[in-house]
DODREN-166561 format. One record per atom (N, C-alpha, C, O): atom name; x, y, z. Coordinates in pm, whole numbers, plus 50000, padded with zeros to 5 digits. Layout:
N
NODE   name       X       Y       Z
NODE     CA       X       Y       Z
...
***
This chain:
156
NODE   name       X       Y       Z
NODE      N   34759   96054   30381
NODE     CA   34827   96082   30515
NODE      C   34729   96023   30557
NODE      O   34612   96038   30523
NODE      N   34787   95936   30654
NODE     CA   34739   95860   30775
NODE      C   34775   95910   30949
NODE      O   34876   95973   30980
NODE      N   34687   95872   31027
NODE     CA   34729   95925   31196
NODE      C   34752   95851   31268
NODE      O   34673   95757   31253
NODE      N   34833   95830   31361
NODE     CA   34882   95756   31435
NODE      C   34894   95802   31585
NODE      O   34899   95918   31625
NODE      N   34896   95699   31651
NODE     CA   34972   95729   31834
NODE      C   35033   95616   31803
NODE      O   35000   95527   31724
NODE      N   35140   95628   31883
NODE     CA   35277   95599   31923
NODE      C   35308   95565   32106
NODE      O   35328   95668   32171
NODE      N   35310   95481   32156
NODE     CA   35339   95504   32264
NODE      C   35501   95450   32348
NODE      O   35584   95365   32318
NODE      N   35492   95521   32431
NODE     CA   35648   95489   32508
NODE      C   35655   95542   32671
NODE      O   35569   95622   32709
NODE      N   35752   95498   32757
NODE     CA   35783   95485   32857
NODE      C   35863   95623   32895
NODE      O   35982   95597   32913
NODE      N   35845   95702   32906
NODE     CA   35906   95845   32888
NODE      C   36096   95780   32963
NODE      O   36204   95812   32912
NODE      N   36083   95709   33061
NODE     CA   36204   95684   33127
NODE      C   36332   95596   33012
NODE      O   36455   95585   33004
NODE      N   36226   95556   32948
NODE     CA   36308   95486   32826
NODE      C   36321   95535   32710
NODE      O   36417   95501   32641
NODE      N   36235   95616   32668
NODE     CA   36234   95708   32516
NODE      C   36171   95872   32568
NODE      O   36054   95880   32603
NODE      N   36226   95948   32568
NODE     CA   36107   96047   32614
NODE      C   36070   96112   32430
NODE      O   36120   96057   32332
NODE      N   35984   96222   32420
NODE     CA   35981   96345   32264
NODE      C   36091   96425   32337
NODE      O   36115   96502   32244
NODE      N   36177   96465   32437
NODE     CA   36256   96541   32485
NODE      C   36402   96492   32353
NODE      O   36451   96556   32260
NODE      N   36438   96315   32423
NODE     CA   36517   96262   32333
NODE      C   36478   96253   32217
NODE      O   36580   96265   32150
NODE      N   36392   96240   32151
NODE     CA   36341   96226   32018
NODE      C   36381   96383   31936
NODE      O   36411   96405   31818
NODE      N   36368   96455   32025
NODE     CA   36394   96610   31969
NODE      C   36563   96616   31984
NODE      O   36627   96647   31883
NODE      N   36631   96588   32102
NODE     CA   36739   96600   32094
NODE      C   36823   96480   31988
NODE      O   36941   96509   31968
NODE      N   36789   96393   31941
NODE     CA   36822   96279   31842
NODE      C   36809   96325   31696
NODE      O   36896   96288   31617
NODE      N   36699   96408   31652
NODE     CA   36654   96454   31537
NODE      C   36541   96331   31474
NODE      O   36441   96343   31403
NODE      N   36587   96248   31517
NODE     CA   36477   96149   31436
NODE      C   36534   95957   31525
NODE      O   36637   95929   31587
NODE      N   36452   95900   31502
NODE     CA   36489   95762   31556
NODE      C   36392   95645   31497
NODE      O   36282   95672   31448
NODE      N   36453   95490   31509
NODE     CA   36403   95412   31466
NODE      C   36317   95357   31569
NODE      O   36368   95323   31676
NODE      N   36168   95343   31544
NODE     CA   36019   95312   31653
NODE      C   36068   95185   31631
NODE      O   36099   95151   31517
NODE      N   36081   95086   31755
NODE     CA   36078   94932   31728
NODE      C   36074   94871   31879
NODE      O   36100   94942   31976
NODE      N   36047   94769   31890
NODE     CA   36055   94684   32024
NODE      C   35919   94660   32010
NODE      O   35890   94581   32100
NODE      N   35816   94688   31943
NODE     CA   35676   94667   31952
NODE      C   35654   94522   31894
NODE      O   35674   94487   31777
NODE      N   35596   94423   32029
NODE     CA   35577   94271   31985
NODE      C   35420   94212   31968
NODE      O   35394   94096   31937
NODE      N   35324   94313   31994
NODE     CA   35172   94304   32003
NODE      C   35168   94243   31861
NODE      O   35234   94288   31768
NODE      N   35093   94146   31853
NODE     CA   35061   94109   31689
NODE      C   34981   94282   31609
NODE      O   35021   94336   31506
NODE      N   34845   94338   31716
NODE     CA   34804   94394   31628
NODE      C   34873   94542   31621
NODE      O   34853   94615   31524
NODE      N   34940   94572   31711
NODE     CA   35038   94685   31716
NODE      C   35100   94662   31580
NODE      O   35103   94741   31485
NODE      N   35160   94517   31588
NODE     CA   35266   94519   31481
NODE      C   35189   94551   31309
NODE      O   35240   94608   31212
NODE      N   35061   94493   31324
NODE     CA   34987   94470   31232
NODE      C   34964   94662   31164
NODE      O   34966   94710   31050
NODE      N   34945   94723   31301
NODE     CA   34928   94902   31244
NODE      C   35045   94909   31193
NODE      O   35055   94904   31070
NODE      N   35167   94924   31279
NODE     CA   35299   94984   31267
NODE      C   35363   94957   31092
NODE      O   35431   95038   31028
NODE      N   35309   94805   31040
NODE     CA   35347   94767   30920
NODE      C   35251   94849   30813
NODE      O   35271   94844   30692
NODE      N   35158   94913   30864
NODE     CA   35024   94963   30797
NODE      C   35092   95125   30724
NODE      O   35066   95174   30614
NODE      N   35218   95194   30870
NODE     CA   35217   95304   30857
NODE      C   35341   95382   30722
NODE      O   35453   95340   30694
NODE      N   35262   95513   30656
NODE     CA   35384   95523   30583
NODE      C   35471   95675   30558
NODE      O   35416   95770   30612
NODE      N   35565   95698   30503
NODE     CA   35654   95819   30470
NODE      C   35492   95930   30499
NODE      O   35377   95900   30466
NODE      N   35528   96026   30552
NODE     CA   35434   96195   30570
NODE      C   35317   96110   30625
NODE      O   35210   96153   30581
NODE      N   35301   95997   30710
NODE     CA   35218   96026   30836
NODE      C   35253   96082   30912
NODE      O   35372   96109   30922
NODE      N   35140   96131   31015
NODE     CA   35213   96226   31145
NODE      C   35132   96106   31253
NODE      O   35033   96036   31232
NODE      N   35224   96119   31380
NODE     CA   35212   96053   31475
NODE      C   35183   96122   31599
NODE      O   35250   96225   31613
NODE      N   35087   96089   31709
NODE     CA   35087   96165   31838
NODE      C   35193   96100   31909
NODE      O   35199   95978   31901
NODE      N   35285   96166   31983
NODE     CA   35391   96083   32093
NODE      C   35308   96062   32239
NODE      O   35292   96157   32316
NODE      N   35265   95948   32263
NODE     CA   35228   95960   32418
NODE      C   35314   95881   32508
NODE      O   35356   95765   32500
NODE      N   35325   95949   32573
NODE     CA   35404   95904   32734
NODE      C   35330   95860   32796
NODE      O   35223   95915   32819
NODE      N   35374   95716   32857
NODE     CA   35322   95622   32940
NODE      C   35335   95666   33074
NODE      O   35350   95783   33111
NODE      N   35326   95559   33150
NODE     CA   35406   95565   33301
NODE      C   35315   95679   33331
NODE      O   35207   95703   33276
NODE      N   35403   95779   33475
NODE     CA   35337   95830   33542
NODE      C   35250   95958   33479
NODE      O   35163   96014   33546
NODE      N   35281   95995   33351
NODE     CA   35233   96108   33271
NODE      C   35140   96110   33221
NODE      O   35067   96209   33228
NODE      N   35101   95974   33136
NODE     CA   35009   95905   33069
NODE      C   34912   96064   32971
NODE      O   34807   96106   33019
NODE      N   34954   96109   32879
NODE     CA   34929   96184   32776
NODE      C   34984   96211   32661
NODE      O   35094   96160   32640
NODE      N   34937   96278   32579
NODE     CA   35008   96293   32440
NODE      C   35085   96443   32484
NODE      O   35038   96548   32527
NODE      N   35204   96406   32456
NODE     CA   35286   96523   32466
NODE      C   35378   96639   32312
NODE      O   35418   96754   32294
NODE      N   35367   96510   32242
NODE     CA   35423   96567   32099
NODE      C   35375   96501   31967
NODE      O   35318   96392   31982
NODE      N   35385   96538   31864
NODE     CA   35389   96562   31763
NODE      C   35494   96447   31635
NODE      O   35611   96485   31638
NODE      N   35484   96383   31583
NODE     CA   35639   96346   31492
NODE      C   35554   96281   31399
NODE      O   35447   96221   31395
NODE      N   35660   96322   31315
NODE     CA   35639   96281   31139
NODE      C   35698   96141   31101
NODE      O   35811   96123   31146
NODE      N   35642   96032   31023
NODE     CA   35712   95898   30954
NODE      C   35803   95971   30810
NODE      O   35770   96042   30715
NODE      N   35930   95910   30855
NODE     CA   36018   95960   30750
NODE      C   36063   95835   30623
NODE      O   36111   95850   30510
NODE      N   36024   95712   30697
NODE     CA   36066   95620   30566
NODE      C   35978   95518   30608
NODE      O   35924   95524   30718
NODE      N   35954   95399   30506
NODE     CA   35878   95263   30483
NODE      C   35908   95161   30615
NODE      O   36021   95144   30662
NODE      N   35815   95113   30652
NODE     CA   35847   95026   30780
NODE      C   35940   94909   30697
NODE      O   35932   94846   30591
NODE      N   36032   94918   30814
NODE     CA   36178   94821   30799
NODE      C   36158   94715   30908
NODE      O   36108   94744   31017
NODE      N   36199   94588   30875
NODE     CA   36232   94472   30907
NODE      C   36352   94527   31052
NODE      O   36466   94565   31027
NODE      N   36297   94520   31198
NODE     CA   36345   94553   31336
NODE      C   36493   94472   31317
NODE      O   36499   94349   31327
NODE      N   36607   94551   31290
NODE     CA   36754   94459   31342
NODE      C   36778   94405   31441
NODE      O   36870   94323   31432
NODE      N   36730   94417   31543
NODE     CA   36726   94379   31665
NODE      C   36646   94231   31701
NODE      O   36662   94159   31799
NODE      N   36563   94213   31594
NODE     CA   36487   94074   31581
NODE      C   36543   93969   31504
NODE      O   36546   93954   31382
NODE      N   36586   93902   31596
NODE     CA   36674   93772   31461
NODE      C   36589   93717   31430
NODE      O   36607   93674   31317
NODE      N   36470   93683   31481
NODE     CA   36338   93627   31377
NODE      C   36287   93672   31257
NODE      O   36231   93597   31177
NODE      N   36304   93806   31238
NODE     CA   36257   93874   31138
NODE      C   36135   93918   31147
NODE      O   36112   94014   31074
NODE      N   35999   93861   31250
NODE     CA   35910   93903   31204
NODE      C   35844   94060   31260
NODE      O   35736   94112   31230
NODE      N   35953   94108   31350
NODE     CA   35892   94242   31373
NODE      C   35960   94348   31300
NODE      O   36071   94330   31249
NODE      N   35860   94521   31292
NODE     CA   35938   94554   31190
NODE      C   35919   94705   31268
NODE      O   35835   94720   31357
NODE      N   36002   94805   31225
NODE     CA   35985   94966   31328
NODE      C   35979   95062   31194
NODE      O   35982   95024   31077
NODE      N   35972   95165   31231
NODE     CA   35957   95268   31093
NODE      C   36062   95404   31216
NODE      O   36090   95404   31336
NODE      N   36092   95514   31081
NODE     CA   36190   95593   31134
NODE      C   36078   95725   31173
NODE      O   35980   95743   31100
NODE      N   36095   95785   31254
NODE     CA   36001   95905   31272
NODE      C   36095   96039   31318
NODE      O   36203   96028   31377
NODE      N   36060   96113   31297
NODE     CA   36118   96239   31326
NODE      C   36018   96356   31430
NODE      O   35909   96400   31396
NODE      N   36077   96381   31535
NODE     CA   35958   96480   31617
NODE      C   35940   96622   31517
NODE      O   36028   96674   31448
NODE      N   35796   96666   31533
NODE     CA   35730   96762   31456
NODE      C   35767   96902   31575
NODE      O   35855   96988   31568
NODE      N   35674   96881   31667
NODE     CA   35650   96963   31769
NODE      C   35612   96903   31884
NODE      O   35551   96797   31899
NODE      N   35668   97006   31993
NODE     CA   35616   96949   32160
NODE      C   35470   97015   32136
NODE      O   35447   97113   32065
NODE      N   35380   96942   32209
NODE     CA   35245   97002   32212
NODE      C   35225   97117   32317
NODE      O   35248   97081   32433
NODE      N   35186   97249   32301
NODE     CA   35123   97375   32365
NODE      C   35096   97292   32511
NODE      O   35145   97308   32622
NODE      N   35032   97230   32479
NODE     CA   34895   97183   32604
NODE      C   34916   96999   32581
NODE      O   34843   96929   32510
NODE      N   35012   96962   32645
NODE     CA   34927   96783   32647
NODE      C   34819   96761   32693
NODE      O   34760   96842   32764
NODE      N   34779   96664   32667
NODE     CA   34625   96612   32690
NODE      C   34670   96452   32756
NODE      O   34733   96351   32722
NODE      N   34623   96484   32825
NODE     CA   34609   96342   32947
NODE      C   34521   96249   32915
NODE      O   34429   96294   32847
NODE      N   34512   96106   32943
NODE     CA   34435   96012   32911
NODE      C   34327   96074   33013
NODE      O   34227   96124   32961
NODE      N   34337   96076   33134
NODE     CA   34204   96128   33208
NODE      C   34103   96217   33098
NODE      O   33995   96173   33059
NODE      N   34151   96332   33063
NODE     CA   34092   96405   32956
NODE      C   34004   96354   32843
NODE      O   33888   96377   32809
NODE      N   34121   96261   32791
NODE     CA   34092   96206   32671
NODE      C   33927   96115   32746
NODE      O   33814   96152   32714
NODE      N   33952   96000   32840
NODE     CA   33885   95907   32882
NODE      C   33699   96034   32921
NODE      O   33586   95999   32887
NODE      N   33733   96167   32993
NODE     CA   33631   96225   33016
NODE      C   33535   96305   32923
NODE      O   33444   96378   32963
NODE      N   33574   96276   32775
NODE     CA   33537   96327   32659
NODE      C   33474   96224   32554
NODE      O   33539   96144   32487
NODE      N   33372   96236   32552
NODE     CA   33268   96122   32509
NODE      C   33294   96093   32346
NODE      O   33281   95989   32280
NODE      N   33335   96217   32311
NODE     CA   33417   96199   32149
NODE      C   33485   96103   32157
NODE      O   33417   96008   32117
NODE      N   33582   96071   32187
NODE     CA   33687   95978   32204
NODE      C   33640   95858   32257
NODE      O   33742   95794   32280
NODE      N   33572   95812   32279
NODE     CA   33468   95672   32352
NODE      C   33510   95575   32270
NODE      O   33569   95484   32328
NODE      N   33498   95564   32140
NODE     CA   33531   95455   32084
NODE      C   33674   95438   32027
NODE      O   33705   95346   31951
NODE      N   33760   95535   32073
NODE     CA   33897   95489   32019
NODE      C   33965   95389   32066
NODE      O   33912   95343   32167
NODE      N   34085   95321   32026
NODE     CA   34125   95241   32097
NODE      C   34237   95278   32146
NODE      O   34325   95192   32151
NODE      N   34269   95416   32196
NODE     CA   34295   95457   32332
NODE      C   34245   95422   32462
NODE      O   34302   95384   32564
NODE      N   34135   95440   32437
NODE     CA   34035   95425   32542
NODE      C   33991   95270   32551
NODE      O   33995   95222   32664
NODE      N   33946   95176   32433
NODE     CA   33885   95085   32451
NODE      C   34001   94919   32457
NODE      O   33973   94804   32492
NODE      N   34153   94993   32397
NODE     CA   34233   94893   32410
NODE      C   34397   94961   32474
NODE      O   34506   94957   32417
NODE      N   34359   95027   32628
NODE     CA   34496   95075   32654
NODE      C   34608   95027   32654
NODE      O   34699   95108   32673
NODE      N   34648   94875   32632
NODE     CA   34774   94829   32642
NODE      C   34820   94816   32493
NODE      O   34920   94749   32469
NODE      N   34765   94863   32415
NODE     CA   34816   94847   32311
NODE      C   34897   94980   32272
NODE      O   34884   95090   32325
NODE      N   34978   94948   32174
NODE     CA   35130   95050   32172
NODE      C   35118   95121   32061
NODE      O   35144   95241   32069
NODE      N   35070   95056   31913
NODE     CA   35078   95154   31862
NODE      C   34918   95106   31794
NODE      O   34873   94992   31804
NODE      N   34850   95219   31728
NODE     CA   34719   95258   31686
NODE      C   34677   95345   31592
NODE      O   34711   95462   31609
NODE      N   34608   95317   31492
NODE     CA   34549   95455   31390
NODE      C   34445   95558   31453
NODE      O   34340   95500   31478
NODE      N   34445   95667   31479
NODE     CA   34365   95778   31479
NODE      C   34277   95857   31415
NODE      O   34307   95971   31382
NODE      N   34154   95802   31391
NODE     CA   34058   95860   31303
NODE      C   34092   96023   31279
NODE      O   34104   96103   31371
NODE      N   34103   96054   31141
NODE     CA   34127   96212   31137
NODE      C   34029   96303   31255
NODE      O   34088   96395   31311
NODE      N   33898   96280   31289
NODE     CA   33825   96344   31336
NODE      C   33882   96366   31467
NODE      O   33876   96474   31526
NODE      N   33947   96243   31519
NODE     CA   33979   96245   31663
NODE      C   34150   96315   31617
NODE      O   34187   96397   31700
NODE      N   34217   96301   31539
NODE     CA   34316   96410   31534
NODE      C   34349   96555   31532
NODE      O   34449   96623   31556
NODE      N   34152   96587   31473
NODE     CA   34176   96719   31481
NODE      C   34112   96786   31622
NODE      O   34128   96903   31658
NODE      N   34031   96679   31694
NODE     CA   33995   96723   31784
NODE      C   34113   96746   31915
NODE      O   34115   96841   31993
NODE      N   34203   96635   31911
NODE     CA   34342   96660   31944
NODE      C   34404   96764   31941
NODE      O   34432   96836   32037
NODE      N   34441   96782   31789
NODE     CA   34484   96916   31769
NODE      C   34424   97040   31819
NODE      O   34501   97123   31868
NODE      N   34282   97068   31812
NODE     CA   34243   97147   31915
NODE      C   34292   97203   32034
NODE      O   34375   97288   32065
NODE      N   34209   97121   32097
NODE     CA   34288   97065   32238
NODE      C   34421   97099   32306
NODE      O   34450   97132   32421
NODE      N   34484   97081   32206
NODE     CA   34665   97091   32260
NODE      C   34733   97210   32189
NODE      O   34852   97239   32198
NODE      N   34610   97297   32094
NODE     CA   34655   97420   32061
NODE      C   34773   97337   31900
NODE      O   34831   97426   31838
NODE      N   34795   97223   31858
NODE     CA   34901   97208   31735
NODE      C   34815   97194   31618
NODE      O   34699   97152   31610
NODE      N   34882   97232   31542
NODE     CA   34840   97260   31403
NODE      C   34846   97117   31315
NODE      O   34955   97065   31293
NODE      N   34748   97070   31276
NODE     CA   34715   96914   31207
NODE      C   34806   96874   31118
NODE      O   34829   96759   31080
NODE      N   34885   97030   31067
NODE     CA   34956   96926   30934
NODE      C   35093   97074   30960
NODE      O   35139   97153   30878
NODE      N   35120   97055   31110
NODE     CA   35270   97125   31101
NODE      C   35365   97099   31034
NODE      O   35356   96981   31000
NODE      N   35502   97170   30974
NODE     CA   35608   97136   30906
NODE      C   35669   97042   31032
NODE      O   35622   97034   31146
NODE      N   35799   96968   30971
NODE     CA   35849   96930   31065
NODE      C   35941   97051   31126
NODE      O   35946   97162   31072
NODE      N   36027   97012   31264
NODE     CA   36146   97100   31329
NODE      C   36235   97086   31231
NODE      O   36261   96980   31175
NODE      N   36283   97186   31209
NODE     CA   36416   97244   31091
NODE      C   36554   97134   31156
NODE      O   36581   97102   31272
NODE      N   36609   97102   31045
NODE     CA   36738   97005   31046
NODE      C   36740   96926   31130
NODE      O   36801   96956   31233
NODE      N   36677   96799   31121
NODE     CA   36674   96687   31197
NODE      C   36808   96626   31201
NODE      O   36862   96600   31093
NODE      N   36883   96593   31335
NODE     CA   36995   96530   31360
NODE      C   36997   96413   31276
NODE      O   36884   96390   31233
NODE      N   37096   96320   31230
NODE     CA   37099   96168   31178
NODE      C   37018   96075   31316
NODE      O   37031   96094   31437
NODE      N   36938   95976   31249
NODE     CA   36826   95891   31297
NODE      C   36952   95802   31377
NODE      O   37054   95752   31329
NODE      N   36898   95805   31523
NODE     CA   36949   95701   31575
NODE      C   36851   95608   31682
NODE      O   36778   95659   31767
NODE      N   36869   95431   31652
NODE     CA   36751   95373   31691
NODE      C   36739   95392   31872
NODE      O   36830   95392   31954
NODE      N   36581   95409   31894
NODE     CA   36527   95392   31997
NODE      C   36535   95245   32074
NODE      O   36514   95135   32023
NODE      N   36574   95277   32221
NODE     CA   36595   95125   32274
NODE      C   36474   95065   32256
NODE      O   36382   95132   32208
NODE      N   36455   94935   32291
NODE     CA   36348   94868   32248
NODE      C   36255   94887   32375
NODE      O   36304   94866   32486
NODE      N   36093   94935   32360
NODE     CA   36034   94892   32414
NODE      C   35913   94749   32444
NODE      O   35912   94647   32374
NODE      N   35846   94767   32526
NODE     CA   35773   94594   32557
NODE      C   35615   94588   32524
NODE      O   35538   94568   32617
NODE      N   35579   94599   32428
NODE     CA   35466   94605   32390
NODE      C   35410   94608   32257
NODE      O   35288   94614   32241
***
C-alpha cells in the first residue's frame, strides 16, 4: 500500500461532496509530474484529500478502489484518473501553515512543490499527519459507498 495526497478546490469538488457521492473518478490532472504519480496509484492505496483555495488544509482520507484509467474527458488519451472513495473526514484538519511550521515536513513535495496536485506521501509523513489529525492510518472505508460519480475537472 502506498500513500498519496490529492488536491482539489472545495468550490469545485469538496470532501463532503465525495462523501455524498460515495466515490468519484479523480481526473482533470494535467501537470506531467502529477500525471506520472497518478499513474502509479493502485487499488488499496490511501490518499489525503487536500482542500485548496481559502482553506489550504488536509480535510479527509480516501481510498483508491480501481486501477488508473484513461480520462474519458481527454480526447487525446494522454491523461489518466483513478476512482476513489471516502474513508473518513479528519477530526482535526491539518492546515498548510501547520505543515510548513513543522520541520519534519520540510522535504515533502507539499512544501517544496506547492502547485503539484498529486504527490506521494512518505509513510512516516502519513503517520505524523494521522497523529496530528487523530485519523487512524489504516481506517476502514465508510460503509455502503454509492455508485461512482465523475468529479468535475480540476486545473493541475
